[in-house]
C-alpha positions, 0 to 999 in steps of 0.5 A: 715362148715366142708367138705371132701377134698379127696386129696390122696398123693402117698407115695413112698416105701422109707418111712420106715414101722411104728413100733410105733405111733412116726413113724406116728407122724414124717411123719404127723407132718409137714402136720398137726401141722401148720394148723389153722383148723382141718384136718383128715388124713388116712394112708393106710398101707400094711401088713408090715405097709408101707404107700400105700397112705396118704389121707387128708380126712376132713377139719374142722373149728378151733375146729371141723371136721365132719367124715363120717366113710365110707369115712375113709375106702374108699381108704383102700378098693380100695387098698385092704389094711389090715390096716389104721392109722387115725390122726387129729390135734387140731389147739389150739396146745393142743393134749388132746383127746376130748370125741368126739375123743374117740367116733369117734375112737370107730366108726372107729374101729367098721367099721374096724372090719366089713371090716376086716381092722385093725385100728392101732391107732388114733393120735391127733397132737398138737403143738410139741407133739401128743397123741395116743388114742390107748396108752391111751385106748380111743376108743380101747379095753383094 
């Protein structure tokens, strides 16, 4: 059974700003790659794409994690942040996005538009590599 874990990790300003999905992967890979279950994390970003908070939001099973879209934006709204980046892992090691991953991404993007919070990307992290749903055009408008 999946559930919310609501763990917010403070990040110092020493983490450099993000300029690419690779930058986010480098930060998140040590947390998400070794897990034997799915977790969804949210990076809360300021106007310069610096990390304000790193939120471990949901913990799922070996192949699923239920996502309540409002929870994805909770910390960003509380911090008055203009942007987020979402990431989750695939414990199988295969970072290929599923149709559910694209659907959840579309829902997150729609909510972000309503809240005026930009969703920079949604990463799927596997063993030794990641996939950017934005780069693949999955859930993101062309």
